[in-house]
C-alpha positions as CSV (number, residue, x, y, z in Angstrom):
1,M,-2.8,12.4,18.5
2,L,-1.3,14.0,15.5
3,T,1.3,11.0,15.0
4,M,-1.9,9.0,15.1
5,A,-3.7,11.1,12.3
6,L,-0.3,11.2,10.2
7,S,0.1,7.5,10.3
8,R,-3.3,6.8,8.8
9,L,-3.5,8.8,5.9
10,F,-1.3,8.7,2.8
11,F,-0.8,12.4,0.7
12,C,0.1,12.1,-3.3
13,V,1.5,15.0,-4.7
14,G,2.7,15.2,-8.3
15,T,1.7,13.1,-11.0
16,F,-0.9,11.1,-10.1
17,F,-2.2,9.6,-13.3
18,D,-0.8,7.9,-16.2
19,E,-2.5,6.6,-19.6
20,H,-3.6,3.3,-17.7
21,S,-5.3,4.9,-14.7
22,D,-8.8,5.1,-15.4
23,E,-8.1,0.8,-16.4
24,N,-6.3,0.7,-13.5
25,L,-8.6,2.0,-11.1
26,Q,-11.5,0.8,-12.2
27,P,-11.8,-2.2,-9.4
28,Y,-11.2,0.6,-6.7
29,I,-14.2,2.6,-8.1
30,Q,-16.4,-0.3,-8.6
31,G,-15.6,-2.2,-5.1
32,S,-14.0,-4.9,-5.9
33,K,-10.5,-3.8,-4.7
34,K,-10.0,-1.3,-1.2
35,V,-7.8,1.3,-0.9
36,P,-6.4,0.5,2.2
37,I,-6.1,4.0,4.0
38,P,-7.2,7.3,3.2
39,T,-5.5,8.9,0.4
40,Y,-5.6,12.3,-0.8
41,F,-3.8,13.7,-3.9
42,I,-3.1,16.7,-5.9
43,C,-2.7,16.4,-9.6
44,G,1.0,17.6,-11.4
45,I,1.5,17.8,-15.3
46,E,-1.4,15.0,-16.1
47,V,-0.8,14.3,-19.8
48,K,-3.0,11.6,-20.1
49,G,-5.7,9.7,-17.7
50,S,-6.7,12.5,-15.8
51,K,-10.9,11.7,-16.7
52,L,-11.5,11.1,-13.0
53,V,-10.9,14.8,-12.0
54,D,-11.8,17.0,-15.3
55,S,-15.2,17.8,-13.6
56,L,-14.1,18.2,-10.5
57,P,-12.0,21.2,-10.0
58,D,-13.2,21.5,-6.1
59,G,-12.2,18.2,-5.5
60,G,-13.9,14.7,-4.9
61,K,-14.4,10.9,-4.1
62,I,-13.0,9.1,-6.6
63,A,-13.2,5.5,-4.4
64,D,-13.7,4.7,-0.9
65,N,-10.6,5.8,0.8
66,L,-9.6,8.0,-2.4
67,H,-10.1,11.5,-2.8
68,Y,-9.1,14.4,-5.2
69,L,-8.4,17.4,-3.2
70,G,-9.0,19.9,-5.9
71,R,-7.2,22.7,-8.1
72,S,-6.3,25.1,-5.0
73,G,-8.0,25.5,-1.2
74,I,-7.5,24.1,2.1
75,Q,-9.4,21.3,3.5
76,T,-9.8,20.0,7.2
77,I,-8.5,16.5,7.1
78,G,-8.8,14.6,10.5
79,S,-7.3,16.9,12.7
80,L,-5.0,18.2,10.3
81,K,-5.5,21.8,8.0
82,V,-4.1,21.0,4.6
83,A,-3.6,23.6,1.7
84,Y,-3.1,22.6,-1.6
85,L,-1.9,23.8,-4.8
86,S,-2.5,21.5,-7.9
87,G,-0.8,21.4,-11.0
88,V,2.5,23.7,-12.0
89,Y,3.6,27.3,-12.6
90,N,3.8,28.6,-16.1
91,P,4.6,32.4,-16.5
92,S,2.8,32.2,-20.2
93,S,-0.5,31.1,-18.7
94,Y,-0.5,32.5,-15.0
95,T,-2.4,35.8,-15.5
96,K,-4.8,34.6,-18.3
97,P,-8.3,34.5,-16.8
98,N,-10.2,31.2,-16.7
99,D,-11.9,30.0,-19.9
100,G,-14.4,28.1,-18.4
101,K,-12.6,24.7,-19.9
102,R,-11.2,24.7,-16.6
103,N,-14.1,23.4,-15.1
104,I,-14.7,20.9,-17.4
105,K,-11.0,19.7,-18.0
106,Y,-8.0,19.4,-16.0
107,Q,-5.3,21.9,-16.7
108,V,-1.8,21.3,-16.2
109,N,-1.0,25.0,-15.5
110,Y,-2.5,26.6,-12.6
111,I,-3.4,30.1,-12.8
112,E,-3.7,33.2,-10.9
113,E,-7.3,32.8,-10.1
114,D,-6.1,29.3,-8.2
115,T,-3.2,31.1,-6.2
116,N,-5.4,34.0,-5.4
117,K,-8.2,31.4,-3.7
118,L,-5.8,29.8,-1.8
119,L,-4.0,32.8,-0.8
120,S,-7.3,34.5,0.4
121,T,-8.2,31.3,2.5
122,A,-4.8,30.8,4.2
123,G,-4.6,34.2,6.2
124,T,-8.3,32.8,8.0
125,S,-6.7,29.7,9.5
126,D,-3.1,28.0,10.6
127,I,-1.9,25.4,8.2
128,D,-0.4,22.4,9.1
129,V,0.6,21.0,5.8
130,F,0.7,22.4,2.4
131,L,0.8,20.3,-0.9
132,T,2.2,21.4,-4.2
133,C,4.4,19.5,-7.0
134,E,7.0,22.5,-6.9
135,W,9.6,23.4,-4.7
136,G,9.7,26.8,-2.7
137,K,12.5,29.4,-3.2
138,N,15.6,28.0,-1.3
139,Y,14.4,24.6,-0.3
140,H,18.0,23.8,-1.1
141,A,19.4,25.2,1.9
142,L,18.3,22.8,3.9
143,L,20.1,20.0,2.2
144,T,23.6,18.9,1.5
145,D,24.7,18.3,-2.0
146,D,24.4,14.9,-2.1
147,Q,20.7,15.3,-0.8
148,L,19.9,17.5,-3.9
149,P,17.5,16.5,-6.2
150,A,17.3,16.9,-9.9
151,I,14.6,19.2,-10.5
152,P,13.6,22.4,-12.0
153,H,13.8,25.9,-10.4
154,P,11.7,26.8,-7.8
155,R,8.4,28.5,-8.9
156,P,7.6,31.6,-7.2
157,I,4.4,30.7,-6.2
158,C,5.7,28.5,-3.7
159,T,7.8,31.1,-2.3
160,T,5.0,33.7,-1.8
161,Y,2.5,31.4,-0.7
162,F,5.2,30.1,2.1
163,N,6.2,33.7,2.9
164,Q,2.5,34.5,3.7
165,I,1.9,31.5,6.0
């Protein structure tokens, strides 16, 4: 059953939007085109085109079969418990309090409030999938040198979260 569920879902992590996304997604939003399978995404470094999720910090439906999961949290999708964390770590903004702008415009960097929300709910249930735009510490230990991607250094919150689940 799990294999069947996974074959019918698509998860997208990283930078989902570009400067043309609002225009390119309009046929799906208006219903003249259909996203073929249930698609769930989190955002990464969205510099442009994030207008569709600006007012959805807790996630929501963008179009039929297209769903933004939100800033952080855990959702049950089919038979899967999916934990997620949108954005990227920035030590200069991580401990800053939510100034309210995060509720009306997507912010590239997650803050401590986002990770605390995720960590507080993680202990209450088993997680099947964890979605993030970043790599955890020691991810490379499972890969050969030729398999290593060219990516930035791992972020501490990913490692902390993996250690707690």
